[in-house]
N, C-alpha and C positions, 0 to 999 in steps of 0.2 A: 338551451335545454335539449336541443337535438343531440348534442354530444353526449349528454348523460343517459339518453335512452337508446343510443346506438350500441348494440352488442359488439360490433366490430371494434369500436373505440375501446371498450373495456377489455376485450381480448388483447388488443395491441398494448394497452397500458400494463396489464399484468405480465405479459411476455417480456416487455421492455424493462419493467421494474425488476423482474427476476434475473434478467441478463445483466442489468446494472449491478445487482447485488453480487452475482458471481464474479463479474469483472472487478468488483471492489474488494475482493478477498485479499489480493496482494497489497492494496492500499491500506486496508485495516492492519495487516501484519506489519507493514513498514511503520505506520503510525504507532502501533503498540510497542514496537521495539525501541523507537526513538523516545517515546514518552516515558518508557521504563527507566531512562537515565535521569529523569527529572525528580525533584523531591516529591514524596508521596502526596503532599497537600496540593501540588500543582498538576498532578497527572490528569485528573478528570478535566480540569480547565483546558490543559494542552490538548487533550484528546478531542474535546468538543470544538475547540478552535480549529484544529487541523481538519476535522470532518466538515466543519462549517465552511472553511476555505475550499474544500473539495466541491461542496455543493455550489458555492458562488462561482467557482471557476467553470464548472460544467454548464451552469445556466448562462454565464457570460458568453461562453463559446457557442451555445445553442442560439443565443440572440444575435450572434454575428456569423451566421451560417455561410454567407457569401464569402467572408474572409477565410473561414475554415476550408471551404471548397477550393479557394485559390491556393491553399497550402499544398495541394496535390499536384500543382503545375510544376514542371521541371524548371529549376533555377539554373543549373549548370551540369556538365557531364565530366566525370573523372574516370579514366580508363574504361570508357564505354559504359559506365554506370551513371544513369541519370539520377540526380538528387533533387528532391523538392524540399520545400520548407518543412513539411511534415516529416520527411526522412531525416532532416537535420535535427529536429526536435527529438525524434525517437532515438537517434544515434547518441546525442549528448545526454539524453535522459537515461539511456541504457548504460552508458559509460559511468554516469554519476551513481546509478544504482549499484553497478559492479563495485565501484570504489567504496561506496558507503557500506555495502554488505560485507565486503572483505575486511574493511576497517573494524566493523562491529564484531566480526568473528575473531579478529586478532585481539580486540579488547576483552572479549568474553573468555577466550582460551588462554592467551599468553599474558596480557597486561596485568591481571590480578596478581600473579606471582612476581612479575618484574617490578612492580611498584610498591610491594609490601603492604603494610596495614595503612588504612586511611589516616589514623591518628598520628602517624609519624611526622607529618608536615602540617601542623595546625595553622589555620588562617585566622586573621582577626575578623571581628564581626563585619566591618566595612568591606573587607576583601571577600568574605563569604557572600554578602548580599550582591556585590558586583558580579562575582563569578556566577551566582545563581541566576541573575537577570540575563547575563550574556548567554548562559546555557539555555535558558528558556526560549529567548528570541532566536537564538541560533537554531534550536530544534524546530521552531515554528517555520523559519525560513526554509530549512531543508524539507520539511513536510510540504510546504507550498510549492517548491520546485518539482517534487515528484508528483504532487496532485495535478499540476498542469500537464505533465506527460501522460499520466493515467487518464486525465479528463479528455485529452485530445483523442485517444484511442476509443474511449467510451462514447464520445459525441459522434465520431465518424460511424461507429457501429449503430448508434441510435438513428442517425440519418438514413442509413441503409434499411432500417426496419420500419420506421414510421415517418409519415410526411406531415404530421400535425404538430406544430411547435408546442401547443398547450399540453398535448399528451406527453411529449418528450419531457417538458419541465416537471409535470406532475409525477412522472415515473422516476425522474432523478431525485426529486424531493422525498418520495416514498422510500427509495433505496437508501438514501442517506439516513433517514429516520431509523430504518432497520439496522444500518451499520452503527449508528449511535447506540442502539440498544445492545448490539452484539460486541462492540469494541472493548468494553470494560472486562467482561468475563474472558474474552479471548486474550486480552493483554495480561490479565492476572494469571491465567493458566500458563502463558508463555514465560512470564517472569518467574513463576514458581518452579518451573522445570527447565534448568539450563540446557539440557540435551534437546528439548523441544525448541528452545530459542535458537540454538545453533542450526537445527533442522530448518526452522523458518528463515534464517539468514541464507542458508543454502538455496532455499526456494526463491528468495529474492535475487540471488545470483543467477539462477536459471531464468527468471523473468527478465533481468537486465540483458542476458544473452539473447533472449527471444526478441527484445526490442531492437537490439543492434542488428540482428538478422533481418527483422522486418524493415529496417531502414535501407537495407540493400536488396529489398524485394525477395527475400527468402521467407516464404510464408509457412510458419510452423504453427498449427492450431494450438491455442493455449490449453485446450482440453487435455493434451498430452501431459503438460506440466502439472495441471491440477490432479490428474489421475495418479501421476508419480508421487506428488506431494501427499495425496490422500492415503496411498499405500504405505509410504514411509511413516506417516503420522500414525496409521493404524498399528504398524509394527512397534513404534515407540510407545504407544499407549499400553500395549501388551507388556513391554519391558518395564514400564512404570508400575503396572499392577503386580508384576512378578517381584520387583524390588520391594514393593510395599508389603507383600505377603511374607517375604523373607525377613523383613524387619520385624513384622508382627510375631513371627515364630521365635526369633531371637529374644524379643521382649518377653514372650510367654515363658521361655526357659530361664 
């Protein structure tokens, strides 16, 4: 009961939950883009499963704080650059994010024209079911890989802010609940506007680059990336409104 009546605990909880939500923006964008490739009837389930895995991975890391802290110890040195377990996770996670974002940009910009219409290569019902299952679980595995990378960054931040494990877990659960609420409208908006989708993928490329830089002890505050993304998104929203008004004028004439 003392925890519930301590104002410092509540302040720490709300501050950490807000920070977890901000740090989860890139996670939401990544999940939304990958889930957008699933059949419409499976997107909500995939989104919930992906965010559920994000919550489980964060809580699991919080419950193994001693192991997480050991990840910051130097494993070996290359060219006078000390690398720890955390650095390796960030490095490979950043490389994976760069690859995946670049691949998705290619699929969005080039592959539609290169492969022609979907109906040109019809599949049998059995092949369609098999392909759908492989796509679904492949998507979930990719979400899981990036969730672990983002969770590590999130947990290390949480440890630096709060020293009460119960507050950390409560803040993580609250942030994931907010992300569950926000993920669908964000995903629908990104999917409905291809230019915003490419912009979001460019943002993920930036995040991947920041993770790689972090692995080599080059600390670039994520706030810079978020401000750049917010500015670019604001410009794109204005472009979308301008296009919509032009279409309305054409329809009126």
